[in-house]
C-alpha positions as CSV (number, residue, x, y, z in Angstrom):
1,M,-41.1,-64.2,-61.9
2,N,-43.2,-65.1,-58.7
3,H,-41.0,-62.6,-56.9
4,D,-41.2,-59.7,-59.1
5,V,-44.9,-60.4,-59.2
6,N,-45.3,-60.2,-55.3
7,D,-42.8,-56.9,-55.5
8,F,-45.0,-55.4,-58.1
9,E,-48.5,-56.2,-56.5
10,G,-47.1,-54.9,-53.4
11,L,-46.0,-51.7,-54.9
12,L,-49.3,-51.0,-56.5
13,T,-51.2,-52.1,-53.5
14,S,-49.4,-49.4,-51.5
15,A,-49.7,-46.9,-54.3
16,I,-53.7,-47.6,-54.3
17,A,-53.8,-47.1,-50.8
18,E,-51.8,-44.2,-50.8
19,T,-53.5,-42.1,-53.3
20,G,-57.1,-43.5,-53.4
21,A,-56.2,-44.4,-57.0
22,R,-58.7,-47.1,-59.2
23,M,-57.7,-49.7,-61.5
24,K,-59.7,-51.6,-63.7
25,E,-58.2,-54.9,-62.7
26,T,-56.8,-56.2,-58.9
27,P,-53.0,-55.4,-58.3
28,R,-52.4,-59.1,-58.4
29,A,-53.8,-59.1,-62.2
30,I,-51.7,-56.2,-63.0
31,A,-48.9,-57.3,-61.5
32,L,-48.9,-60.4,-63.7
33,Y,-49.0,-58.8,-66.6
34,M,-46.0,-56.4,-65.4
35,S,-43.9,-59.4,-64.6
36,E,-44.6,-60.6,-68.1
37,R,-43.6,-57.0,-69.6
38,A,-40.8,-56.8,-67.6
39,L,-39.2,-60.3,-68.6
40,H,-39.8,-59.0,-72.2
41,L,-37.9,-56.1,-71.5
42,S,-35.0,-57.9,-70.3
43,T,-34.4,-59.3,-73.6
44,I,-33.3,-55.6,-74.8
45,A,-32.3,-54.3,-71.7
46,H,-28.6,-53.2,-73.1
47,E,-30.1,-52.5,-76.4
48,P,-30.4,-48.7,-77.9
49,G,-33.9,-47.6,-77.5
50,F,-34.6,-49.3,-74.1
51,E,-36.0,-46.2,-72.3
52,Q,-38.6,-45.7,-75.5
53,A,-39.5,-49.6,-74.8
54,V,-39.9,-49.1,-71.1
55,R,-42.3,-46.0,-72.0
56,A,-44.3,-48.2,-74.3
57,E,-44.6,-51.1,-71.8
58,R,-45.5,-48.3,-69.2
59,N,-48.4,-47.2,-71.3
60,N,-49.4,-50.8,-72.0
61,V,-49.9,-51.3,-68.3
62,A,-51.7,-48.4,-67.8
63,M,-54.2,-48.9,-70.4
64,R,-54.6,-52.4,-69.1
65,A,-55.2,-50.9,-65.7
66,G,-57.4,-48.0,-66.9
67,I,-54.9,-45.3,-65.8
68,E,-55.1,-42.2,-68.0
69,T,-51.6,-41.5,-69.9
70,H,-52.7,-38.3,-71.8
71,A,-51.5,-34.7,-70.9
72,Q,-54.7,-34.1,-68.9
73,A,-54.2,-37.0,-66.4
74,S,-54.7,-36.6,-62.7
75,A,-51.6,-36.2,-60.7
76,I,-52.8,-39.6,-59.2
77,D,-52.2,-41.4,-62.5
78,F,-49.2,-39.5,-63.0
79,Q,-48.0,-40.9,-59.8
80,L,-48.7,-44.3,-60.7
81,L,-47.2,-44.1,-64.2
82,G,-43.9,-43.1,-62.6
83,L,-44.1,-46.1,-60.4
84,I,-45.0,-48.6,-63.1
85,Q,-42.1,-47.3,-65.2
86,G,-39.5,-47.3,-62.8
87,A,-40.7,-50.9,-61.5
88,L,-40.5,-52.2,-65.0
89,R,-37.0,-50.5,-65.6
90,V,-35.7,-51.9,-62.0
91,A,-37.2,-55.4,-63.0
92,A,-35.8,-55.5,-66.4
93,V,-32.2,-54.5,-65.9
94,A,-32.4,-57.1,-62.9
95,L,-33.4,-59.9,-65.0
96,A,-31.3,-59.1,-68.1
């Protein structure tokens, strides 16, 4: 799990540096939460509805980080949402 945490933290730190985005918690705290959620997703990686579950967990991570998920969210928030969703999906499938 620690490997995923470090990977997630690196992705978030890079995205923040590139975009100037702000989060309510540190990249490390969000990375730890992402790792927990990816582990949970790994248990259903081959089940119908997996993509919907990934989107739901993306939204959970976004809410915890203070990232907007609604239609009027900024381009930066949408970029972070895509990064979070992709990272959760890849990690969950790798753990499955």
